[in-house]
N, CA, C and O atoms as a GROMACS GRO file, in nm:
protein
  528
    1MET      N    1   7.996   9.363   9.197
    1MET     CA    2   8.062   9.303   9.312
    1MET      C    3   7.991   9.172   9.343
    1MET      O    4   7.868   9.164   9.343
    2GLY      N    5   8.070   9.070   9.369
    2GLY     CA    6   8.018   8.935   9.392
    2GLY      C    7   7.971   8.912   9.533
    2GLY      O    8   7.882   8.981   9.582
    3HIS      N    9   8.030   8.815   9.597
    3HIS     CA   10   7.987   8.780   9.733
    3HIS      C   11   8.088   8.831   9.835
    3HIS      O   12   8.208   8.839   9.810
    4TYR      N   13   8.036   8.866   9.950
    4TYR     CA   14   8.120   8.914  10.060
    4TYR      C   15   8.125   8.802  10.162
    4TYR      O   16   8.022   8.768  10.221
    5ASN      N   17   8.241   8.745  10.184
    5ASN     CA   18   8.255   8.626  10.268
    5ASN      C   19   8.275   8.666  10.415
    5ASN      O   20   8.388   8.687  10.460
    6TRP      N   21   8.165   8.675  10.488
    6TRP     CA   22   8.171   8.718  10.628
    6TRP      C   23   8.244   8.616  10.715
    6TRP      O   24   8.310   8.655  10.812
    7LEU      N   25   8.234   8.489  10.683
    7LEU     CA   26   8.308   8.388  10.760
    7LEU      C   27   8.458   8.411  10.747
    7LEU      O   28   8.530   8.405  10.846
    8ALA      N   29   8.505   8.438  10.626
    8ALA     CA   30   8.647   8.467  10.606
    8ALA      C   31   8.688   8.595  10.678
    8ALA      O   32   8.798   8.603  10.732
    9VAL      N   33   8.601   8.694  10.680
    9VAL     CA   34   8.630   8.819  10.750
    9VAL      C   35   8.650   8.793  10.899
    9VAL      O   36   8.749   8.837  10.958
   10VAL      N   37   8.557   8.722  10.960
   10VAL     CA   38   8.565   8.695  11.105
   10VAL      C   39   8.685   8.605  11.136
   10VAL      O   40   8.761   8.633  11.229
   11LEU      N   41   8.702   8.498  11.060
   11LEU     CA   42   8.814   8.407  11.087
   11LEU      C   43   8.949   8.471  11.050
   11LEU      O   44   9.051   8.435  11.108
   12GLY      N   45   8.949   8.562  10.955
   12GLY     CA   46   9.071   8.637  10.925
   12GLY      C   47   9.112   8.723  11.044
   12GLY      O   48   9.230   8.731  11.077
   13ALA      N   49   9.014   8.786  11.108
   13ALA     CA   50   9.042   8.865  11.228
   13ALA      C   51   9.089   8.775  11.342
   13ALA      O   52   9.179   8.812  11.418
   14VAL      N   53   9.030   8.656  11.353
   14VAL     CA   54   9.074   8.560  11.455
   14VAL      C   55   9.218   8.519  11.429
   14VAL      O   56   9.298   8.509  11.523
   15ALA      N   57   9.253   8.494  11.304
   15ALA     CA   58   9.392   8.457  11.270
   15ALA      C   59   9.488   8.571  11.304
   15ALA      O   60   9.595   8.546  11.359
   16PHE      N   61   9.450   8.694  11.273
   16PHE     CA   62   9.532   8.812  11.305
   16PHE      C   63   9.553   8.819  11.457
   16PHE      O   64   9.665   8.840  11.503
   17PHE      N   65   9.445   8.801  11.532
   17PHE     CA   66   9.451   8.806  11.679
   17PHE      C   67   9.539   8.692  11.732
   17PHE      O   68   9.618   8.713  11.825
   18ALA      N   69   9.525   8.574  11.675
   18ALA     CA   70   9.604   8.458  11.721
   18ALA      C   71   9.753   8.480  11.700
   18ALA      O   72   9.834   8.444  11.785
   19VAL      N   73   9.790   8.538  11.585
   19VAL     CA   74   9.931   8.568  11.561
   19VAL      C   75   9.982   8.664  11.670
   19VAL      O   76  10.091   8.644  11.724
   20GLY      N   77   9.903   8.766  11.701
   20GLY     CA   78   9.941   8.860  11.806
   20GLY      C   79   9.955   8.794  11.942
   20GLY      O   80  10.045   8.826  12.018
   21ALA      N   81   9.866   8.700  11.971
   21ALA     CA   82   9.873   8.629  12.099
   21ALA      C   83  10.003   8.552  12.112
   21ALA      O   84  10.068   8.555  12.216
   22VAL      N   85  10.040   8.484  12.006
   22VAL     CA   86  10.167   8.409  12.006
   22VAL      C   87  10.285   8.506  12.010
   22VAL      O   88  10.380   8.486  12.085
   23TRP      N   89  10.279   8.609  11.929
   23TRP     CA   90  10.388   8.706  11.914
   23TRP      C   91  10.423   8.773  12.046
   23TRP      O   92  10.540   8.782  12.084
   24TYR      N   93  10.318   8.822  12.114
   24TYR     CA   94  10.340   8.905  12.231
   24TYR      C   95  10.333   8.829  12.364
   24TYR      O   96  10.347   8.890  12.470
   25SER      N   97  10.310   8.699  12.358
   25SER     CA   98  10.314   8.622  12.483
   25SER      C   99  10.429   8.522  12.481
   25SER      O  100  10.510   8.519  12.574
   26PHE      N  101  10.438   8.441  12.377
   26PHE     CA  102  10.541   8.337  12.374
   26PHE      C  103  10.672   8.382  12.310
   26PHE      O  104  10.780   8.351  12.361
   27LEU      N  105  10.664   8.453  12.200
   27LEU     CA  106  10.785   8.483  12.125
   27LEU      C  107  10.863   8.605  12.176
   27LEU      O  108  10.984   8.598  12.194
   28PHE      N  109  10.794   8.716  12.198
   28PHE     CA  110  10.864   8.841  12.225
   28PHE      C  111  10.816   8.914  12.350
   28PHE      O  112  10.842   9.034  12.364
   29SER      N  113  10.748   8.847  12.439
   29SER     CA  114  10.687   8.912  12.554
   29SER      C  115  10.785   8.995  12.636
   29SER      O  116  10.763   9.114  12.656
   30LYS      N  117  10.892   8.933  12.681
   30LYS     CA  118  10.986   9.002  12.771
   30LYS      C  119  11.060   9.114  12.699
   30LYS      O  120  11.076   9.224  12.754
   31VAL      N  121  11.106   9.089  12.578
   31VAL     CA  122  11.179   9.191  12.503
   31VAL      C  123  11.087   9.308  12.472
   31VAL      O  124  11.126   9.424  12.488
   32TRP      N  125  10.965   9.278  12.428
   32TRP     CA  126  10.869   9.383  12.395
   32TRP      C  127  10.838   9.468  12.519
   32TRP      O  128  10.837   9.591  12.511
   33GLN      N  129  10.811   9.402  12.632
   33GLN     CA  130  10.783   9.475  12.756
   33GLN      C  131  10.899   9.566  12.794
   33GLN      O  132  10.878   9.680  12.835
   34ARG      N  133  11.018   9.518  12.780
   34ARG     CA  134  11.136   9.598  12.812
   34ARG      C  135  11.148   9.717  12.717
   34ARG      O  136  11.179   9.828  12.760
   35GLU      N  137  11.122   9.695  12.589
   35GLU     CA  138  11.135   9.802  12.490
   35GLU      C  139  11.031   9.913  12.508
   35GLU      O  140  11.057  10.029  12.475
   36VAL      N  141  10.913   9.878  12.559
   36VAL     CA  142  10.809   9.980  12.581
   36VAL      C  143  10.807  10.028  12.726
   36VAL      O  144  10.720  10.107  12.765
   37ASN      N  145  10.903   9.981  12.806
   37ASN     CA  146  10.912  10.020  12.948
   37ASN      C  147  10.784   9.988  13.024
   37ASN      O  148  10.734  10.072  13.100
   38LEU      N  149  10.733   9.869  13.005
   38LEU     CA  150  10.610   9.824  13.070
   38LEU      C  151  10.645   9.731  13.184
   38LEU      O  152  10.701   9.623  13.163
   39THR      N  153  10.612   9.772  13.306
   39THR     CA  154  10.639   9.688  13.422
   39THR      C  155  10.526   9.587  13.443
   39THR      O  156  10.417   9.603  13.388
   40GLU      N  157  10.554   9.485  13.520
   40GLU     CA  158  10.450   9.386  13.552
   40GLU      C  159  10.334   9.451  13.627
   40GLU      O  160  10.218   9.412  13.607
   41GLU      N  161  10.364   9.549  13.712
   41GLU     CA  162  10.259   9.619  13.787
   41GLU      C  163  10.168   9.697  13.691
   41GLU      O  164  10.046   9.694  13.705
   42GLN      N  165  10.228   9.766  13.595
   42GLN     CA  166  10.148   9.839  13.496
   42GLN      C  167  10.064   9.743  13.413
   42GLN      O  168   9.947   9.768  13.387
   43LYS      N  169  10.126   9.634  13.374
   43LYS     CA  170  10.056   9.534  13.293
   43LYS      C  171   9.936   9.477  13.370
   43LYS      O  172   9.829   9.455  13.312
   44ALA      N  173   9.954   9.453  13.498
   44ALA     CA  174   9.846   9.397  13.581
   44ALA      C  175   9.730   9.495  13.598
   44ALA      O  176   9.617   9.454  13.625
   45SER      N  177   9.757   9.625  13.581
   45SER     CA  178   9.652   9.724  13.602
   45SER      C  179   9.566   9.746  13.477
   45SER      O  180   9.465   9.817  13.484
   46PHE      N  181   9.603   9.687  13.365
   46PHE     CA  182   9.526   9.704  13.241
   46PHE      C  183   9.390   9.635  13.253
   46PHE      O  184   9.376   9.534  13.322
   47ASN      N  185   9.293   9.691  13.186
   47ASN     CA  186   9.163   9.625  13.169
   47ASN      C  187   9.178   9.536  13.045
   47ASN      O  188   9.148   9.577  12.933
   48MET      N  189   9.224   9.414  13.068
   48MET     CA  190   9.256   9.326  12.956
   48MET      C  191   9.136   9.290  12.869
   48MET      O  192   9.151   9.286  12.747
   49PRO      N  193   9.017   9.263  12.926
   49PRO     CA  194   8.904   9.235  12.835
   49PRO      C  195   8.875   9.353  12.741
   49PRO      O  196   8.846   9.332  12.624
   50LEU      N  197   8.882   9.474  12.792
   50LEU     CA  198   8.860   9.591  12.708
   50LEU      C  199   8.972   9.604  12.603
   50LEU      O  200   8.944   9.629  12.486
   51THR      N  201   9.096   9.588  12.647
   51THR     CA  202   9.210   9.598  12.556
   51THR      C  203   9.201   9.494  12.445
   51THR      O  204   9.216   9.528  12.327
   52PHE      N  205   9.177   9.369  12.481
   52PHE     CA  206   9.168   9.263  12.381
   52PHE      C  207   9.044   9.281  12.292
   52PHE      O  208   9.050   9.255  12.172
   53GLY      N  209   8.935   9.326  12.351
   53GLY     CA  210   8.813   9.350  12.273
   53GLY      C  211   8.833   9.458  12.168
   53GLY      O  212   8.792   9.441  12.053
   54LEU      N  213   8.895   9.568  12.207
   54LEU     CA  214   8.921   9.677  12.112
   54LEU      C  215   9.023   9.634  12.006
   54LEU      O  216   9.013   9.672  11.889
   55CYS      N  217   9.121   9.556  12.048
   55CYS     CA  218   9.220   9.503  11.955
   55CYS      C  219   9.151   9.416  11.850
   55CYS      O  220   9.176   9.431  11.731
   56PHE      N  221   9.064   9.326  11.894
   56PHE     CA  222   8.994   9.239  11.801
   56PHE      C  223   8.903   9.320  11.708
   56PHE      O  224   8.891   9.290  11.590
   57LEU      N  225   8.839   9.422  11.763
   57LEU     CA  226   8.753   9.508  11.680
   57LEU      C  227   8.835   9.575  11.569
   57LEU      O  228   8.790   9.580  11.454
   58ALA      N  229   8.953   9.626  11.602
   58ALA     CA  230   9.040   9.687  11.501
   58ALA      C  231   9.082   9.584  11.396
   58ALA      O  232   9.086   9.615  11.277
   59GLU      N  233   9.113   9.462  11.440
   59GLU     CA  234   9.152   9.357  11.346
   59GLU      C  235   9.034   9.315  11.259
   59GLU      O  236   9.053   9.277  11.143
   60LEU      N  237   8.915   9.322  11.314
   60LEU     CA  238   8.794   9.294  11.236
   60LEU      C  239   8.775   9.400  11.127
   60LEU      O  240   8.735   9.367  11.015
   61VAL      N  241   8.802   9.525  11.160
   61VAL     CA  242   8.794   9.632  11.059
   61VAL      C  243   8.896   9.608  10.948
   61VAL      O  244   8.864   9.623  10.830
   62ILE      N  245   9.017   9.570  10.985
   62ILE     CA  246   9.120   9.540  10.885
   62ILE      C  247   9.075   9.425  10.796
   62ILE      O  248   9.085   9.433  10.674
   63SER      N  249   9.026   9.319  10.857
   63SER     CA  250   8.984   9.201  10.781
   63SER      C  251   8.864   9.234  10.692
   63SER      O  252   8.858   9.188  10.578
   64ALA      N  253   8.770   9.312  10.741
   64ALA     CA  254   8.654   9.351  10.660
   64ALA      C  255   8.697   9.436  10.542
   64ALA      O  256   8.641   9.424  10.433
   65THR      N  257   8.795   9.522  10.562
   65THR     CA  258   8.846   9.605  10.453
   65THR      C  259   8.912   9.518  10.346
   65THR      O  260   8.892   9.540  10.227
   66VAL      N  261   8.990   9.421  10.390
   66VAL     CA  262   9.052   9.328  10.297
   66VAL      C  263   8.943   9.248  10.224
   66VAL      O  264   8.951   9.229  10.102
   67GLY      N  265   8.842   9.203  10.296
   67GLY     CA  266   8.733   9.129  10.234
   67GLY      C  267   8.661   9.211  10.128
   67GLY      O  268   8.626   9.160  10.022
   68HIS      N  269   8.640   9.337  10.159
   68HIS     CA  270   8.575   9.427  10.063
   68HIS      C  271   8.664   9.443   9.938
   68HIS      O  272   8.615   9.440   9.825
   69MET      N  273   8.792   9.461   9.960
   69MET     CA  274   8.887   9.476   9.849
   69MET      C  275   8.886   9.349   9.762
   69MET      O  276   8.885   9.358   9.639
   70PHE      N  277   8.887   9.233   9.826
   70PHE     CA  278   8.887   9.108   9.751
   70PHE      C  279   8.756   9.089   9.675
   70PHE      O  280   8.755   9.037   9.563
   71ASP      N  281   8.645   9.131   9.735
   71ASP     CA  282   8.516   9.121   9.668
   71ASP      C  283   8.517   9.207   9.542
   71ASP      O  284   8.464   9.167   9.438
   72PHE      N  285   8.576   9.323   9.552
   72PHE     CA  286   8.582   9.415   9.439
   72PHE      C  287   8.680   9.369   9.331
   72PHE      O  288   8.648   9.371   9.212
   73LEU      N  289   8.800   9.328   9.373
   73LEU     CA  290   8.906   9.293   9.279
   73LEU      C  291   8.898   9.151   9.225
   73LEU      O  292   8.943   9.124   9.114
   74GLU      N  293   8.839   9.060   9.303
   74GLU     CA  294   8.831   8.918   9.268
   74GLU      C  295   8.967   8.860   9.232
   74GLU      O  296   8.983   8.801   9.125
   75PRO      N  297   9.067   8.874   9.321
   75PRO     CA  298   9.201   8.823   9.290
   75PRO      C  299   9.208   8.671   9.305
   75PRO      O  300   9.125   8.610   9.373
   76ASN      N  301   9.308   8.611   9.240
   76ASN     CA  302   9.330   8.468   9.259
   76ASN      C  303   9.401   8.447   9.394
   76ASN      O  304   9.436   8.544   9.462
   77ASP      N  305   9.421   8.322   9.432
   77ASP     CA  306   9.477   8.292   9.564
   77ASP      C  307   9.617   8.351   9.584
   77ASP      O  308   9.648   8.406   9.689
   78ARG      N  309   9.699   8.339   9.482
   78ARG     CA  310   9.836   8.394   9.491
   78ARG      C  311   9.830   8.546   9.514
   78ARG      O  312   9.905   8.599   9.596
   79ALA      N  313   9.743   8.613   9.441
   79ALA     CA  314   9.730   8.758   9.455
   79ALA      C  315   9.678   8.796   9.594
   79ALA      O  316   9.719   8.898   9.650
   80LYS      N  317   9.589   8.714   9.650
   80LYS     CA  318   9.539   8.742   9.785
   80LYS      C  319   9.653   8.744   9.886
   80LYS      O  320   9.661   8.834   9.969
   81LEU      N  321   9.740   8.645   9.878
   81LEU     CA  322   9.855   8.641   9.970
   81LEU      C  323   9.952   8.755   9.943
   81LEU      O  324  10.007   8.812  10.037
   82MET      N  325   9.973   8.787   9.817
   82MET     CA  326  10.063   8.898   9.784
   82MET      C  327  10.005   9.031   9.833
   82MET      O  328  10.078   9.115   9.885
   83ILE      N  329   9.875   9.050   9.817
   83ILE     CA  330   9.811   9.175   9.860
   83ILE      C  331   9.818   9.190  10.011
   83ILE      O  332   9.858   9.295  10.061
   84THR      N  333   9.779   9.087  10.084
   84THR     CA  334   9.776   9.100  10.230
   84THR      C  335   9.917   9.114  10.288
   84THR      O  336   9.940   9.198  10.376
   85THR      N  337  10.010   9.032  10.241
   85THR     CA  338  10.147   9.042  10.291
   85THR      C  339  10.208   9.176  10.249
   85THR      O  340  10.281   9.238  10.326
   86GLY      N  341  10.178   9.218  10.128
   86GLY     CA  342  10.227   9.347  10.080
   86GLY      C  343  10.171   9.463  10.162
   86GLY      O  344  10.244   9.558  10.192
   87LEU      N  345  10.044   9.457  10.197
   87LEU     CA  346   9.986   9.562  10.282
   87LEU      C  347  10.059   9.568  10.417
   87LEU      O  348  10.088   9.676  10.468
   88GLY      N  349  10.088   9.452  10.473
   88GLY     CA  350  10.160   9.448  10.600
   88GLY      C  351  10.300   9.504  10.588
   88GLY      O  352  10.344   9.584  10.670
   89ALA      N  353  10.372   9.460  10.483
   89ALA     CA  354  10.513   9.497  10.467
   89ALA      C  355  10.534   9.636  10.408
   89ALA      O  356  10.630   9.704  10.443
   90ALA      N  357  10.445   9.678  10.318
   90ALA     CA  358  10.470   9.802  10.245
   90ALA      C  359  10.379   9.918  10.283
   90ALA      O  360  10.398  10.030  10.236
   91VAL      N  361  10.279   9.891  10.367
   91VAL     CA  362  10.191  10.000  10.414
   91VAL      C  363  10.193  10.008  10.566
   91VAL      O  364  10.228  10.111  10.622
   92MET      N  365  10.154   9.899  10.632
   92MET     CA  366  10.141   9.902  10.777
   92MET      C  367  10.276   9.919  10.849
   92MET      O  368  10.289  10.002  10.938
   93ALA      N  369  10.375   9.840  10.810
   93ALA     CA  370  10.506   9.847  10.876
   93ALA      C  371  10.574   9.984  10.856
   93ALA      O  372  10.624  10.040  10.953
   94PRO      N  373  10.576  10.038  10.733
   94PRO     CA  374  10.635  10.171  10.718
   94PRO      C  375  10.557  10.280  10.793
   94PRO      O  376  10.618  10.371  10.850
   95ALA      N  377  10.424  10.271  10.793
   95ALA     CA  378  10.345  10.370  10.867
   95ALA      C  379  10.379  10.365  11.016
   95ALA      O  380  10.392  10.468  11.082
   96LEU      N  381  10.391  10.244  11.068
   96LEU     CA  382  10.432  10.228  11.208
   96LEU      C  383  10.571  10.287  11.229
   96LEU      O  384  10.597  10.353  11.330
   97GLY      N  385  10.660  10.262  11.134
   97GLY     CA  386  10.797  10.315  11.143
   97GLY      C  387  10.800  10.467  11.147
   97GLY      O  388  10.880  10.525  11.221
   98ILE      N  389  10.714  10.532  11.070
   98ILE     CA  390  10.707  10.678  11.073
   98ILE      C  391  10.671  10.726  11.213
   98ILE      O  392  10.734  10.817  11.267
   99ASN      N  393  10.569  10.665  11.272
   99ASN     CA  394  10.530  10.703  11.409
   99ASN      C  395  10.643  10.677  11.507
   99ASN      O  396  10.670  10.760  11.594
  100TYR      N  397  10.709  10.562  11.494
  100TYR     CA  398  10.816  10.527  11.588
  100TYR      C  399  10.935  10.621  11.576
  100TYR      O  400  11.001  10.649  11.676
  101LEU      N  401  10.963  10.671  11.456
  101LEU     CA  402  11.072  10.768  11.440
  101LEU      C  403  11.045  10.894  11.522
  101LEU      O  404  11.134  10.942  11.592
  102PHE      N  405  10.925  10.945  11.514
  102PHE     CA  406  10.892  11.067  11.587
  102PHE      C  407  10.873  11.044  11.737
  102PHE      O  408  10.891  11.135  11.818
  103MET      N  409  10.836  10.922  11.774
  103MET     CA  410  10.824  10.889  11.916
  103MET      C  411  10.956  10.844  11.976
  103MET      O  412  10.965  10.816  12.095
  104ARG      N  413  11.060  10.837  11.893
  104ARG     CA  414  11.194  10.795  11.935
  104ARG      C  415  11.195  10.654  11.993
  104ARG      O  416  11.262  10.625  12.092
  105LYS      N  417  11.118  10.565  11.928
  105LYS     CA  418  11.115  10.425  11.969
  105LYS      C  419  11.233  10.352  11.904
  105LYS      O  420  11.287  10.397  11.803
  106SER      N  421  11.270  10.241  11.963
  106SER     CA  422  11.389  10.168  11.917
  106SER      C  423  11.362  10.089  11.789
  106SER      O  424  11.248  10.053  11.759
  107LEU      N  425  11.468  10.062  11.716
  107LEU     CA  426  11.461   9.976  11.599
  107LEU      C  427  11.414   9.837  11.640
  107LEU      O  428  11.336   9.774  11.567
  108LYS      N  429  11.459   9.789  11.754
  108LYS     CA  430  11.420   9.656  11.801
  108LYS      C  431  11.268   9.649  11.819
  108LYS      O  432  11.205   9.550  11.779
  109LEU      N  433  11.209   9.752  11.879
  109LEU     CA  434  11.064   9.754  11.898
  109LEU      C  435  10.993   9.756  11.763
  109LEU      O  436  10.894   9.685  11.743
  110TRP      N  437  11.043   9.838  11.670
  110TRP     CA  438  10.981   9.843  11.538
  110TRP      C  439  10.990   9.708  11.469
  110TRP      O  440  10.894   9.665  11.406
  111LEU      N  441  11.104   9.640  11.480
  111LEU     CA  442  11.118   9.509  11.417
  111LEU      C  443  11.018   9.409  11.473
  111LEU      O  444  10.960   9.329  11.399
  112ILE      N  445  10.997   9.412  11.604
  112ILE     CA  446  10.900   9.321  11.667
  112ILE      C  447  10.759   9.353  11.618
  112ILE      O  448  10.686   9.264  11.573
  113ASP      N  449  10.721   9.480  11.628
  113ASP     CA  450  10.584   9.518  11.595
  113ASP      C  451  10.556   9.512  11.445
  113ASP      O  452  10.448   9.467  11.404
  114ALA      N  453  10.651   9.555  11.364
  114ALA     CA  454  10.630   9.553  11.219
  114ALA      C  455  10.624   9.410  11.166
  114ALA      O  456  10.541   9.378  11.081
  115SER      N  457  10.712   9.323  11.216
  115SER     CA  458  10.708   9.184  11.170
  115SER      C  459  10.580   9.115  11.214
  115SER      O  460  10.529   9.027  11.145
  116HIS      N  461  10.526   9.154  11.330
  116HIS     CA  462  10.395   9.103  11.372
  116HIS      C  463  10.289   9.138  11.269
  116HIS      O  464  10.208   9.054  11.231
  117LEU      N  465  10.289   9.263  11.224
  117LEU     CA  466  10.189   9.306  11.126
  117LEU      C  467  10.202   9.230  10.995
  117LEU      O  468  10.102   9.192  10.935
  118VAL      N  469  10.323   9.207  10.950
  118VAL     CA  470  10.345   9.135  10.824
  118VAL      C  471  10.296   8.990  10.836
  118VAL      O  472  10.225   8.941  10.749
  119VAL      N  473  10.334   8.923  10.944
  119VAL     CA  474  10.294   8.783  10.963
  119VAL      C  475  10.143   8.773  10.984
  119VAL      O  476  10.079   8.682  10.931
  120ALA      N  477  10.087   8.864  11.062
  120ALA     CA  478   9.942   8.862  11.088
  120ALA      C  479   9.864   8.886  10.958
  120ALA      O  480   9.761   8.822  10.935
  121MET      N  481   9.911   8.978  10.875
  121MET     CA  482   9.843   9.002  10.748
  121MET      C  483   9.856   8.882  10.654
  121MET      O  484   9.763   8.851  10.580
  122ALA      N  485   9.970   8.815  10.657
  122ALA     CA  486   9.986   8.693  10.577
  122ALA      C  487   9.889   8.586  10.625
  122ALA      O  488   9.830   8.514  10.544
  123ALA      N  489   9.873   8.573  10.757
  123ALA     CA  490   9.778   8.476  10.812
  123ALA      C  491   9.635   8.511  10.771
  123ALA      O  492   9.557   8.423  10.735
  124LEU      N  493   9.602   8.638  10.778
  124LEU     CA  494   9.470   8.684  10.735
  124LEU      C  495   9.447   8.647  10.588
  124LEU      O  496   9.341   8.598  10.551
  125GLY      N  497   9.548   8.672  10.505
  125GLY     CA  498   9.538   8.635  10.364
  125GLY      C  499   9.520   8.486  10.345
  125GLY      O  500   9.445   8.442  10.258
  126GLY      N  501   9.590   8.408  10.427
  126GLY     CA  502   9.577   8.263  10.419
  126GLY      C  503   9.436   8.217  10.447
  126GLY      O  504   9.388   8.122  10.384
  127VAL      N  505   9.369   8.282  10.540
  127VAL     CA  506   9.229   8.248  10.570
  127VAL      C  507   9.142   8.275  10.448
  127VAL      O  508   9.056   8.194  10.412
  128PHE      N  509   9.164   8.390  10.384
  128PHE     CA  510   9.086   8.420  10.263
  128PHE      C  511   9.114   8.322  10.150
  128PHE      O  512   9.024   8.289  10.073
  129VAL      N  513   9.236   8.276  10.140
  129VAL     CA  514   9.268   8.176  10.038
  129VAL      C  515   9.191   8.047  10.067
  129VAL      O  516   9.137   7.984   9.976
  130LEU      N  517   9.187   8.008  10.193
  130LEU     CA  518   9.118   7.883  10.229
  130LEU      C  519   8.966   7.891  10.219
  130LEU      O  520   8.901   7.793  10.183
  131LEU      N  521   8.909   8.007  10.249
  131LEU     CA  522   8.763   8.017  10.263
  131LEU      C  523   8.692   8.096  10.154
  131LEU      O  524   8.569   8.092  10.146
  132ASP      N  525   8.765   8.167  10.073
  132ASP     CA  526   8.699   8.257   9.979
  132ASP      C  527   8.698   8.199   9.839
  132ASP      O  528   8.646   8.262   9.746
   0.00000   0.00000   0.00000
């Protein structure tokens, strides 16, 4: 195993987080809130630093796992983008869909959340292409 690029891991997690920030604030905020039945009062009661901190920690785990995989496989840049986007589209999105089926969540909610995962994973892959 070669080198483990910690800068790419951290910035990959930042890219994942940034996609989520845009996705759930500017692009789909109102629709997403409506689909999950989240009121403004409920939203205001969240401990946002804790929520965002745990979210970033989870994204850091995802990015570190991808970094470890890339260190082991040593893929070229095209393969890095294919792997990360493929993980989002063919692993994360279907797994989310399985949960949503049993929770009786809407297709609209799944489309919002699953497409977020695909785009965020593509962004994470882009960071590894640039820095690794």
